DRENPA-3360 file (N, C-alpha, C; in nm, 2 decimals, always signed):
BEGIN
1 = MKKHNAFW = +0.08/-0.12/+0.00/+0.00/+0.00/+0.00/+0.09/+0.13/+0.00 ~ +0.20/+0.12/+0.07/+0.28/+0.24/+0.08/+0.34/+0.27/-0.06 ~ +0.38/+0.17/-0.13/+0.43/+0.19/-0.27/+0.33/+0.25/-0.36 ~ +0.21/+0.21/-0.34/+0.10/+0.27/-0.42/+0.08/+0.42/-0.39 ~ +0.08/+0.45/-0.27/+0.07/+0.59/-0.22/+0.19/+0.68/-0.27 ~ +0.31/+0.62/-0.26/+0.43/+0.69/-0.30/+0.42/+0.72/-0.45 ~ +0.37/+0.62/-0.53/+0.36/+0.64/-0.67/+0.27/+0.76/-0.70 ~ +0.15/+0.76/-0.64/+0.06/+0.87/-0.67/+0.11/+1.00/-0.62;
9 = LSFIATIL = +0.18/+1.01/-0.51/+0.23/+1.13/-0.46/+0.34/+1.18/-0.56 ~ +0.42/+1.09/-0.61/+0.53/+1.13/-0.70/+0.46/+1.17/-0.84 ~ +0.36/+1.10/-0.88/+0.29/+1.14/-1.00/+0.23/+1.28/-0.99 ~ +0.16/+1.31/-0.88/+0.09/+1.44/-0.86/+0.20/+1.55/-0.85 ~ +0.31/+1.52/-0.79/+0.42/+1.62/-0.78/+0.47/+1.65/-0.91 ~ +0.49/+1.55/-1.00/+0.54/+1.57/-1.13/+0.45/+1.66/-1.21 ~ +0.32/+1.63/-1.20/+0.22/+1.71/-1.28/+0.22/+1.85/-1.23 ~ +0.23/+1.87/-1.10/+0.23/+2.01/-1.05/+0.35/+2.09/-1.09;
17 = ITVSGYSQ = +0.47/+2.02/-1.09/+0.59/+2.09/-1.13/+0.58/+2.12/-1.28 ~ +0.53/+2.03/-1.36/+0.51/+2.05/-1.50/+0.42/+2.17/-1.53 ~ +0.31/+2.17/-1.47/+0.21/+2.28/-1.48/+0.27/+2.41/-1.44 ~ +0.34/+2.41/-1.33/+0.40/+2.53/-1.27/+0.50/+2.59/-1.37 ~ +0.58/+2.50/-1.43/+0.68/+2.54/-1.52/+0.62/+2.60/-1.65 ~ +0.51/+2.54/-1.69/+0.44/+2.59/-1.81/+0.38/+2.73/-1.78 ~ +0.32/+2.75/-1.67/+0.27/+2.88/-1.63/+0.37/+2.99/-1.63 ~ +0.49/+2.96/-1.57/+0.60/+3.05/-1.57/+0.65/+3.09/-1.71;
25 = EKAAHLLN = +0.66/+2.99/-1.79/+0.71/+3.01/-1.93/+0.61/+3.10/-2.00 ~ +0.48/+3.07/-1.99/+0.38/+3.14/-2.06/+0.37/+3.29/-2.01 ~ +0.39/+3.30/-1.88/+0.38/+3.44/-1.82/+0.49/+3.53/-1.87 ~ +0.60/+3.48/-1.91/+0.72/+3.56/-1.95/+0.69/+3.64/-2.07 ~ +0.60/+3.60/-2.16/+0.57/+3.68/-2.28/+0.44/+3.75/-2.27 ~ +0.37/+3.73/-2.17/+0.24/+3.80/-2.15/+0.27/+3.93/-2.06 ~ +0.23/+4.04/-2.11/+0.25/+4.17/-2.03/+0.12/+4.22/-1.99 ~ +0.11/+4.26/-1.86/-0.01/+4.33/-1.82/-0.02/+4.47/-1.88;
33 = NENFKKAI = -0.13/+4.54/-1.86/-0.15/+4.67/-1.92/-0.03/+4.76/-1.89 ~ +0.00/+4.77/-1.76/+0.11/+4.86/-1.72/+0.24/+4.83/-1.78 ~ +0.28/+4.71/-1.78/+0.41/+4.67/-1.84/+0.41/+4.69/-2.00 ~ +0.30/+4.65/-2.06/+0.28/+4.67/-2.20/+0.30/+4.82/-2.24 ~ +0.23/+4.90/-2.16/+0.23/+5.04/-2.19/+0.37/+5.10/-2.18 ~ +0.44/+5.06/-2.07/+0.58/+5.11/-2.05/+0.66/+5.07/-2.16 ~ +0.65/+4.94/-2.21/+0.73/+4.89/-2.32/+0.71/+4.96/-2.45 ~ +0.58/+4.99/-2.48/+0.56/+5.05/-2.61/+0.58/+5.20/-2.61;
41 = EATEVQLL = +0.59/+5.26/-2.49/+0.61/+5.40/-2.49/+0.76/+5.43/-2.47 ~ +0.84/+5.33/-2.44/+0.98/+5.36/-2.41/+1.06/+5.40/-2.53 ~ +1.02/+5.35/-2.65/+1.09/+5.37/-2.77/+1.00/+5.33/-2.89 ~ +1.05/+5.36/-3.01/+0.97/+5.31/-3.12/+0.97/+5.16/-3.12 ~ +0.86/+5.10/-3.13/+0.85/+4.95/-3.13/+0.76/+4.91/-3.24 ~ +0.77/+4.78/-3.27/+0.69/+4.71/-3.36/+0.56/+4.67/-3.29 ~ +0.45/+4.75/-3.31/+0.33/+4.72/-3.24/+0.22/+4.68/-3.34 ~ +0.17/+4.56/-3.32/+0.07/+4.50/-3.41/-0.06/+4.48/-3.34;
49 = DVRTDKEF = -0.16/+4.52/-3.41/-0.30/+4.49/-3.38/-0.34/+4.38/-3.48 ~ -0.36/+4.26/-3.43/-0.39/+4.15/-3.52/-0.54/+4.12/-3.53 ~ -0.62/+4.21/-3.50/-0.77/+4.20/-3.52/-0.81/+4.23/-3.66 ~ -0.94/+4.22/-3.69/-0.99/+4.25/-3.82/-0.98/+4.40/-3.85 ~ -0.99/+4.44/-3.98/-1.00/+4.58/-4.02/-1.11/+4.65/-3.95 ~ -1.23/+4.59/-3.94/-1.34/+4.65/-3.87/-1.31/+4.68/-3.73 ~ -1.26/+4.58/-3.65/-1.22/+4.60/-3.51/-1.12/+4.71/-3.50 ~ -1.02/+4.71/-3.59/-0.92/+4.81/-3.58/-0.98/+4.95/-3.60;
57 = SEGTIEYA = -1.07/+4.97/-3.69/-1.13/+5.10/-3.72/-1.22/+5.15/-3.61 ~ -1.26/+5.06/-3.52/-1.34/+5.10/-3.41/-1.26/+5.14/-3.29 ~ -1.13/+5.13/-3.30/-1.04/+5.18/-3.19/-0.92/+5.09/-3.18 ~ -0.80/+5.14/-3.15/-0.68/+5.07/-3.13/-0.58/+5.14/-3.04 ~ -0.47/+5.08/-3.02/-0.37/+5.15/-2.94/-0.29/+5.24/-3.04 ~ -0.26/+5.36/-3.00/-0.19/+5.46/-3.08/-0.06/+5.40/-3.14 ~ -0.04/+5.42/-3.27/+0.07/+5.38/-3.35/+0.07/+5.23/-3.38 ~ -0.03/+5.16/-3.35/-0.04/+5.02/-3.39/-0.06/+5.00/-3.54;
65 = KNINVLEE = +0.00/+4.90/-3.59/-0.02/+4.86/-3.73/-0.11/+4.75/-3.74 ~ -0.21/+4.75/-3.83/-0.31/+4.64/-3.83/-0.27/+4.54/-3.93 ~ -0.24/+4.41/-3.89/-0.22/+4.30/-3.97/-0.31/+4.19/-3.92 ~ -0.42/+4.16/-3.98/-0.51/+4.06/-3.94/-0.46/+3.92/-3.94 ~ -0.44/+3.85/-3.83/-0.39/+3.72/-3.82/-0.47/+3.61/-3.89 ~ -0.60/+3.64/-3.91/-0.69/+3.55/-3.98/-0.68/+3.55/-4.13 ~ -0.62/+3.65/-4.18/-0.61/+3.67/-4.33/-0.50/+3.57/-4.38 ~ -0.51/+3.53/-4.51/-0.42/+3.44/-4.57/-0.28/+3.50/-4.59;
73 = DFIDKTKT = -0.27/+3.63/-4.60/-0.15/+3.70/-4.63/-0.08/+3.75/-4.50 ~ -0.12/+3.70/-4.39/-0.06/+3.75/-4.26/+0.09/+3.74/-4.26 ~ +0.14/+3.62/-4.30/+0.29/+3.60/-4.30/+0.36/+3.70/-4.40 ~ +0.30/+3.71/-4.52/+0.36/+3.80/-4.62/+0.37/+3.95/-4.56 ~ +0.26/+3.99/-4.49/+0.26/+4.13/-4.44/+0.36/+4.15/-4.33 ~ +0.39/+4.04/-4.26/+0.49/+4.06/-4.15/+0.63/+4.06/-4.19 ~ +0.65/+4.04/-4.32/+0.79/+4.04/-4.38/+0.85/+4.18/-4.37 ~ +0.78/+4.28/-4.35/+0.83/+4.42/-4.34/+0.89/+4.44/-4.20;
81 = LSKEEPVY = +0.86/+4.35/-4.11/+0.90/+4.37/-3.97/+1.04/+4.31/-3.95 ~ +1.11/+4.37/-3.85/+1.24/+4.31/-3.82/+1.23/+4.19/-3.72 ~ +1.29/+4.08/-3.76/+1.28/+3.96/-3.68/+1.37/+3.98/-3.55 ~ +1.47/+4.07/-3.56/+1.56/+4.09/-3.45/+1.51/+4.18/-3.34 ~ +1.41/+4.27/-3.37/+1.36/+4.36/-3.27/+1.23/+4.30/-3.21 ~ +1.20/+4.33/-3.08/+1.08/+4.27/-3.02/+0.95/+4.32/-3.10 ~ +0.85/+4.24/-3.10/+0.72/+4.27/-3.16/+0.62/+4.26/-3.04 ~ +0.54/+4.36/-3.03/+0.43/+4.37/-2.93/+0.30/+4.36/-3.00;
89 = IFCKSGKR = +0.22/+4.26/-2.96/+0.10/+4.23/-3.03/-0.02/+4.22/-2.94 ~ -0.14/+4.25/-3.00/-0.26/+4.24/-2.92/-0.38/+4.21/-3.01 ~ -0.48/+4.15/-2.96/-0.61/+4.13/-3.03/-0.72/+4.17/-2.94 ~ -0.84/+4.12/-2.95/-0.95/+4.16/-2.86/-0.93/+4.10/-2.72 ~ -0.90/+3.97/-2.71/-0.90/+3.91/-2.58/-0.77/+3.83/-2.55 ~ -0.70/+3.80/-2.65/-0.57/+3.72/-2.63/-0.56/+3.59/-2.71 ~ -0.67/+3.54/-2.76/-0.66/+3.42/-2.84/-0.59/+3.43/-2.97 ~ -0.63/+3.54/-3.05/-0.57/+3.56/-3.18/-0.42/+3.60/-3.16;
97 = SEKARNIL = -0.39/+3.68/-3.06/-0.25/+3.72/-3.04/-0.17/+3.61/-3.01 ~ -0.22/+3.51/-2.94/-0.14/+3.39/-2.91/-0.11/+3.31/-3.04 ~ -0.21/+3.30/-3.12/-0.20/+3.24/-3.25/-0.09/+3.32/-3.34 ~ -0.10/+3.45/-3.34/-0.01/+3.53/-3.41/+0.13/+3.52/-3.36 ~ +0.15/+3.51/-3.23/+0.28/+3.50/-3.16/+0.34/+3.37/-3.21 ~ +0.27/+3.26/-3.21/+0.32/+3.13/-3.25/+0.36/+3.13/-3.39 ~ +0.29/+3.20/-3.48/+0.32/+3.21/-3.62/+0.45/+3.29/-3.64 ~ +0.46/+3.40/-3.57/+0.58/+3.49/-3.58/+0.71/+3.41/-3.53;
105 = LEQGFKTV = +0.69/+3.34/-3.42/+0.81/+3.26/-3.37/+0.85/+3.15/-3.47 ~ +0.75/+3.09/-3.53/+0.78/+2.99/-3.63/+0.85/+3.05/-3.75 ~ +0.82/+3.18/-3.78/+0.89/+3.25/-3.89/+1.02/+3.31/-3.85 ~ +1.07/+3.29/-3.73/+1.20/+3.33/-3.69/+1.21/+3.46/-3.61 ~ +1.10/+3.51/-3.57/+1.10/+3.63/-3.49/+1.16/+3.59/-3.35 ~ +1.25/+3.67/-3.30/+1.32/+3.64/-3.18/+1.24/+3.66/-3.05 ~ +1.17/+3.77/-3.04/+1.09/+3.81/-2.92/+0.96/+3.87/-2.96 ~ +0.85/+3.80/-2.90/+0.72/+3.85/-2.93/+0.64/+3.86/-2.80;
113 = YELDGGYT = +0.59/+3.98/-2.76/+0.52/+4.00/-2.64/+0.37/+4.02/-2.67 ~ +0.29/+3.97/-2.58/+0.14/+3.98/-2.60/+0.09/+4.07/-2.48 ~ -0.02/+4.14/-2.52/-0.09/+4.22/-2.42/-0.19/+4.12/-2.35 ~ -0.17/+4.09/-2.22/-0.25/+4.00/-2.15/-0.39/+4.05/-2.14 ~ -0.49/+3.98/-2.19/-0.63/+4.02/-2.18/-0.67/+4.10/-2.31 ~ -0.58/+4.13/-2.39/-0.61/+4.20/-2.52/-0.66/+4.34/-2.50 ~ -0.71/+4.39/-2.61/-0.76/+4.53/-2.62/-0.88/+4.55/-2.53 ~ -0.96/+4.45/-2.51/-1.07/+4.46/-2.42/-1.02/+4.50/-2.28;
121 = KWEEVKK = -0.92/+4.43/-2.23/-0.87/+4.47/-2.10/-0.80/+4.60/-2.10 ~ -0.73/+4.64/-2.21/-0.67/+4.77/-2.22/-0.77/+4.88/-2.20 ~ -0.89/+4.87/-2.27/-0.99/+4.97/-2.26/-1.06/+4.97/-2.12 ~ -1.08/+4.86/-2.06/-1.14/+4.85/-1.93/-1.05/+4.93/-1.82 ~ -0.92/+4.92/-1.83/-0.83/+4.98/-1.74/-0.83/+5.13/-1.76 ~ -0.85/+5.17/-1.89/-0.84/+5.32/-1.92/-0.96/+5.39/-1.85 ~ -1.07/+5.32/-1.83/-1.20/+5.39/-1.78/-1.18/+5.42/-1.63;
% end
């Protein structure tokens, strides 16, 4: 019985360590509103709004360039960006920016940061 309990304790500990490591890794590229704002105001940065044209026209973060991640030419349009400089991206809530981040990293971009909670959270905090 003790071997059985030791197995389960070891198994649960392994899962917790794995999940904890994943959360820390994910958190490193997610920036809250305050840190995102500081980063994009510090210097000229590559700031991408990866939402649709309609969403972009309804409001965006100042100086953001709109490249819709759902369009077929997303990768082509990102070729004007420097892969060596950080890219800061956002969408409405974070799902599309995660997709865009993965695509950019696959294309060889070195550093890509996401706005945690997306533009929705950005607007909520401004109020």
